[in-house]
KOLDREN-641241 format. One record per residue (C-alpha): residue number from 1; residue in three letters; x, y, z. Coordinates in nm, 2 decimals. Layout:
[r NUM 'ALA' [X Y Z]]
...
This chain:
[r 1 'MET' [0.12 6.15 11.56]]
[r 2 'ALA' [0.06 6.08 11.93]]
[r 3 'PRO' [0.19 6.34 12.18]]
[r 4 'GLU' [0.53 6.25 12.31]]
[r 5 'THR' [0.57 6.13 12.67]]
[r 6 'ARG' [0.82 6.33 12.87]]
[r 7 'VAL' [1.08 6.09 13.00]]
[r 8 'PRO' [1.17 6.17 13.37]]
[r 9 'VAL' [1.52 6.29 13.42]]
[r 10 'ARG' [1.71 6.11 13.70]]
[r 11 'ARG' [1.73 6.37 13.98]]
[r 12 'PRO' [2.08 6.42 14.13]]
[r 13 'GLU' [2.13 6.47 14.50]]
[r 14 'THR' [2.11 6.82 14.63]]
[r 15 'LEU' [2.42 7.00 14.53]]
[r 16 'PRO' [2.64 7.11 14.82]]
[r 17 'ALA' [2.80 7.45 14.83]]
[r 18 'ALA' [3.13 7.30 14.93]]
[r 19 'THR' [3.39 7.19 14.67]]
[r 20 'GLY' [3.59 6.88 14.68]]
[r 21 'ASN' [3.55 6.53 14.54]]
[r 22 'ALA' [3.20 6.46 14.67]]
[r 23 'GLY' [3.08 6.81 14.58]]
[r 24 'GLY' [3.25 6.78 14.24]]
[r 25 'ARG' [3.06 6.46 14.17]]
[r 26 'SER' [2.73 6.62 14.27]]
[r 27 'VAL' [2.80 6.92 14.05]]
[r 28 'LEU' [2.87 6.69 13.75]]
[r 29 'GLU' [2.55 6.50 13.82]]
[r 30 'GLY' [2.36 6.82 13.82]]
[r 31 'ALA' [2.52 6.94 13.50]]
[r 32 'PHE' [2.46 6.61 13.32]]
[r 33 'ALA' [2.10 6.60 13.45]]
[r 34 'LEU' [2.05 6.95 13.30]]
[r 35 'LEU' [2.20 6.84 12.97]]
[r 36 'GLU' [1.97 6.54 12.95]]
[r 37 'ALA' [1.67 6.77 13.03]]
[r 38 'VAL' [1.77 7.01 12.76]]
[r 39 'GLU' [1.80 6.73 12.51]]
[r 40 'GLN' [1.46 6.59 12.60]]
[r 41 'ALA' [1.29 6.93 12.59]]
[r 42 'VAL' [1.47 7.04 12.27]]
[r 43 'GLU' [1.45 7.40 12.40]]
[r 44 'ALA' [1.33 7.52 12.75]]
[r 45 'GLY' [1.38 7.79 13.01]]
[r 46 'PRO' [1.56 7.75 13.34]]
[r 47 'THR' [1.24 7.71 13.54]]
[r 48 'ARG' [1.12 7.40 13.36]]
[r 49 'LEU' [1.47 7.26 13.34]]
[r 50 'ALA' [1.52 7.31 13.71]]
[r 51 'SER' [1.19 7.14 13.78]]
[r 52 'ASP' [1.27 6.84 13.55]]
[r 53 'CYS' [1.60 6.79 13.74]]
[r 54 'GLY' [1.48 6.86 14.09]]
[r 55 'LEU' [1.74 7.14 14.13]]
[r 56 'PRO' [1.69 7.48 14.28]]
[r 57 'LYS' [1.63 7.73 14.01]]
[r 58 'THR' [1.93 7.95 14.11]]
[r 59 'THR' [2.16 7.64 14.09]]
[r 60 'ALA' [2.02 7.53 13.76]]
[r 61 'TYR' [2.06 7.88 13.62]]
[r 62 'ARG' [2.42 7.90 13.74]]
[r 63 'LEU' [2.50 7.56 13.59]]
[r 64 'LEU' [2.33 7.64 13.26]]
[r 65 'GLU' [2.52 7.97 13.22]]
[r 66 'GLN' [2.85 7.78 13.29]]
[r 67 'LEU' [2.75 7.52 13.03]]
[r 68 'ALA' [2.66 7.79 12.78]]
[r 69 'ASP' [3.00 7.95 12.83]]
[r 70 'LEU' [3.16 7.62 12.75]]
[r 71 'GLY' [2.94 7.56 12.44]]
[r 72 'ALA' [2.76 7.26 12.59]]
[r 73 'VAL' [2.43 7.44 12.57]]
[r 74 'GLU' [2.33 7.74 12.36]]
[r 75 'ARG' [2.13 8.04 12.48]]
[r 76 'CYS' [1.82 8.12 12.28]]
[r 77 'GLY' [1.64 8.42 12.42]]
[r 78 'GLY' [1.55 8.31 12.77]]
[r 79 'SER' [1.58 7.94 12.69]]
[r 80 'TYR' [1.85 7.69 12.63]]
[r 81 'ARG' [1.91 7.42 12.38]]
[r 82 'VAL' [2.19 7.17 12.31]]
[r 83 'GLY' [2.51 7.35 12.20]]
[r 84 'PRO' [2.76 7.29 11.93]]
[r 85 'ARG' [3.02 7.14 12.16]]
[r 86 'MET' [2.79 6.87 12.28]]
[r 87 'PHE' [2.69 6.80 11.92]]
[r 88 'ARG' [3.05 6.76 11.81]]
[r 89 'LEU' [3.14 6.54 12.11]]
[r 90 'GLY' [2.83 6.33 12.08]]
[r 91 'SER' [2.84 6.28 11.70]]
[r 92 'ALA' [3.19 6.12 11.74]]
[r 93 'TRP' [3.05 5.83 11.95]]
[r 94 'GLN' [2.95 5.50 11.79]]
[r 95 'PRO' [2.88 5.16 11.95]]
[r 96 'HIS' [3.14 4.99 11.72]]
[r 97 'PRO' [3.45 5.16 11.57]]
[r 98 'ARG' [3.36 5.05 11.22]]
[r 99 'LEU' [2.98 5.11 11.24]]
[r 100 'ARG' [2.94 5.43 11.06]]
[r 101 'ALA' [3.18 5.34 10.78]]
[r 102 'ALA' [3.02 5.00 10.74]]
[r 103 'ALA' [2.66 5.12 10.75]]
[r 104 'ARG' [2.66 5.45 10.56]]
[r 105 'GLU' [2.62 5.32 10.20]]
[r 106 'PRO' [2.40 5.02 10.28]]
[r 107 'MET' [2.17 5.24 10.49]]
[r 108 'ARG' [2.14 5.49 10.20]]
[r 109 'ARG' [2.06 5.22 9.95]]
[r 110 'LEU' [1.80 5.06 10.19]]
[r 111 'ALA' [1.63 5.39 10.24]]
[r 112 'GLN' [1.61 5.45 9.86]]
[r 113 'VAL' [1.50 5.10 9.77]]
[r 114 'THR' [1.22 5.09 10.04]]
[r 115 'GLY' [1.13 5.46 10.04]]
[r 116 'THR' [1.15 5.46 10.41]]
[r 117 'THR' [1.36 5.62 10.69]]
[r 118 'VAL' [1.64 5.40 10.81]]
[r 119 'GLY' [1.81 5.42 11.15]]
[r 120 'ILE' [2.06 5.25 11.38]]
[r 121 'ALA' [1.99 5.22 11.75]]
[r 122 'VAL' [2.14 5.08 12.07]]
[r 123 'LEU' [2.01 5.01 12.42]]
[r 124 'TRP' [2.12 5.26 12.68]]
[r 125 'LYS' [2.00 5.27 13.04]]
[r 126 'GLY' [1.69 5.08 12.95]]
[r 127 'GLU' [1.60 5.30 12.65]]
[r 128 'THR' [1.63 5.29 12.28]]
[r 129 'LEU' [1.90 5.54 12.18]]
[r 130 'MET' [1.92 5.64 11.81]]
[r 131 'VAL' [2.27 5.69 11.69]]
[r 132 'GLU' [2.22 5.73 11.31]]
[r 133 'TRP' [1.95 5.83 11.08]]
[r 134 'CYS' [1.91 5.81 10.70]]
[r 135 'PRO' [1.59 5.94 10.55]]
[r 136 'GLU' [1.48 5.84 10.20]]
[r 137 'ASP' [1.51 6.20 10.09]]
[r 138 'ALA' [1.78 6.40 10.28]]
[r 139 'ARG' [1.60 6.72 10.18]]
[r 140 'ARG' [1.30 6.62 10.38]]
[r 141 'PRO' [1.42 6.48 10.71]]
[r 142 'ASP' [1.17 6.28 10.92]]
[r 143 'PRO' [1.05 6.48 11.22]]
[r 144 'LEU' [1.12 6.17 11.44]]
[r 145 'GLU' [1.49 6.23 11.38]]
[r 146 'THR' [1.49 6.52 11.63]]
[r 147 'ARG' [1.43 6.28 11.92]]
[r 148 'MET' [1.72 6.06 12.02]]
[r 149 'THR' [1.58 5.84 12.31]]
[r 150 'TRP' [1.27 5.63 12.30]]
[r 151 'PRO' [1.12 5.36 12.52]]
[r 152 'TRP' [1.29 5.02 12.51]]
[r 153 'PHE' [0.99 4.86 12.33]]
[r 154 'THR' [1.05 5.01 11.99]]
[r 155 'ALA' [1.13 4.75 11.73]]
[r 156 'ALA' [1.50 4.82 11.76]]
[r 157 'GLY' [1.48 4.79 12.14]]
[r 158 'LYS' [1.29 4.46 12.12]]
[r 159 'ILE' [1.54 4.29 11.90]]
[r 160 'LEU' [1.83 4.40 12.12]]
[r 161 'VAL' [1.65 4.30 12.44]]
[r 162 'ALA' [1.55 3.96 12.29]]
[r 163 'THR' [1.90 3.88 12.18]]
[r 164 'ALA' [2.10 4.03 12.47]]
[r 165 'THR' [2.31 3.80 12.69]]
[r 166 'PRO' [2.28 3.85 12.98]]
[r 167 'ALA' [1.93 4.00 12.97]]
[r 168 'PRO' [1.93 4.38 13.04]]
[r 169 'LEU' [1.77 4.51 13.36]]
[r 170 'LEU' [1.45 4.67 13.25]]
[r 171 'GLY' [1.22 4.63 13.55]]
[r 172 'PRO' [0.89 4.44 13.52]]
[r 173 'LEU' [0.83 4.31 13.16]]
[r 174 'PRO' [0.49 4.22 13.01]]
[r 175 'ALA' [0.37 3.87 13.09]]
[r 176 'SER' [0.38 3.79 12.72]]
[r 177 'TRP' [0.75 3.90 12.67]]
[r 178 'ALA' [0.91 3.55 12.71]]
[r 179 'ARG' [0.69 3.42 12.43]]
[r 180 'ASP' [0.74 3.74 12.22]]
[r 181 'ALA' [1.12 3.72 12.26]]
[r 182 'ASP' [1.12 3.36 12.14]]
[r 183 'ALA' [0.93 3.46 11.83]]
[r 184 'ILE' [1.17 3.75 11.77]]
[r 185 'ARG' [1.48 3.53 11.80]]
[r 186 'GLU' [1.32 3.27 11.57]]
[r 187 'ARG' [1.25 3.51 11.28]]
[r 188 'GLY' [1.55 3.73 11.34]]
[r 189 'ALA' [1.34 4.05 11.34]]
[r 190 'ALA' [1.12 4.26 11.57]]
[r 191 'PHE' [0.82 4.47 11.48]]
[r 192 'ASP' [0.65 4.78 11.62]]
[r 193 'ARG' [0.30 4.84 11.48]]
[r 194 'GLU' [0.21 5.19 11.61]]
[r 195 'GLU' [0.30 5.09 11.96]]
[r 196 'VAL' [0.52 5.39 12.02]]
[r 197 'VAL' [0.40 5.66 11.78]]
[r 198 'THR' [0.06 5.66 11.61]]
[r 199 'GLY' [0.09 5.62 11.23]]
[r 200 'VAL' [0.45 5.49 11.25]]
[r 201 'CYS' [0.55 5.12 11.21]]
[r 202 'CYS' [0.89 4.97 11.23]]
[r 203 'ALA' [1.09 4.66 11.15]]
[r 204 'ALA' [1.43 4.60 11.31]]
[r 205 'VAL' [1.71 4.34 11.27]]
[r 206 'PRO' [2.03 4.30 11.47]]
[r 207 'LEU' [2.38 4.41 11.36]]
[r 208 'LEU' [2.64 4.15 11.47]]
[r 209 'GLY' [2.99 4.22 11.58]]
[r 210 'VAL' [3.30 3.99 11.57]]
[r 211 'ARG' [3.17 3.73 11.82]]
[r 212 'GLY' [2.83 3.72 11.65]]
[r 213 'THR' [2.67 3.92 11.93]]
[r 214 'PRO' [2.44 4.22 11.86]]
[r 215 'VAL' [2.62 4.56 11.89]]
[r 216 'ALA' [2.32 4.76 11.75]]
[r 217 'ALA' [2.00 4.73 11.56]]
[r 218 'LEU' [1.91 4.84 11.21]]
[r 219 'CYS' [1.55 4.97 11.19]]
[r 220 'VAL' [1.32 5.07 10.91]]
[r 221 'LEU' [1.04 5.33 10.98]]
[r 222 'THR' [0.73 5.34 10.77]]
[r 223 'ASP' [0.36 5.39 10.77]]
[r 224 'PRO' [0.09 5.12 10.85]]
[r 225 'ALA' [0.03 5.06 10.47]]
[r 226 'HIS' [0.37 4.88 10.43]]
[r 227 'HIS' [0.41 4.51 10.48]]
[r 228 'LEU' [0.66 4.48 10.78]]
[r 229 'GLU' [0.76 4.12 10.71]]
[r 230 'ARG' [0.87 4.21 10.36]]
[r 231 'LEU' [1.06 4.51 10.49]]
[r 232 'ALA' [1.23 4.29 10.75]]
[r 233 'GLU' [1.36 4.06 10.48]]
[r 234 'THR' [1.51 4.35 10.29]]
[r 235 'ALA' [1.65 4.49 10.62]]
[r 236 'ARG' [1.80 4.14 10.70]]
[r 237 'ARG' [2.01 4.15 10.37]]
[r 238 'THR' [2.13 4.50 10.45]]
[r 239 'GLY' [2.20 4.40 10.81]]
[r 240 'ARG' [2.41 4.10 10.70]]
[r 241 'MET' [2.61 4.34 10.47]]
[r 242 'ILE' [2.68 4.58 10.76]]
[r 243 'SER' [2.76 4.30 11.00]]
[r 244 'ALA' [3.02 4.17 10.76]]
[r 245 'GLY' [3.17 4.52 10.75]]
[r 246 'LEU' [3.19 4.52 11.13]]
[r 247 'ARG' [3.38 4.19 11.12]]
[r 248 'GLY' [3.62 4.33 10.87]]
[r 249 'ARG' [3.51 4.11 10.58]]
């Protein structure tokens, strides 16, 4: 597996010592920047987290200790990791109120039938955000499941970008993207052939809400030996079943 690229954390403005509305917003920005840095690092000390966020170490340490007292992060020796309170709050979020209920059983069957890991993703701030995982064998979770955010050009990200209206703001796109997006829309699926992680390939299809617009993507992760076009056809059938559940049918 290729080494992971550290995603830069958006750096907040310098935190003022004064309180008040402006200061409160800055403190919140610093706290959330630290939470994002902790999530990306999995576990790290205050020096690295402060550096990732562009905060003074003393400020970062103070905020981390406050977050630990609230259960948002967890102390682990001299390091910090995501805490149980953030896990509880985050696990309650879903991009559609019926998504988990509609997807749970179809995802489980898809993982068993294909022998692959199945996931659901959305686009968030120009990245692919994984919101649900279903490994083929729950006793052997895929190590990729520990990472929640990926570049937009995963298979799931591609299908969502290609079908989004209006187009999301992603910055400069590859010169071939317009042609690639047309092909993705025509076949109703997107592929990733080891473009993000060496040894991992993926097929993704859209999950459609009430108005027929994509609310998330269903993706199937496998190795290069699998035929992605065949996996995509199986995923399409599962995607149609989940989409029907989202529309209350």
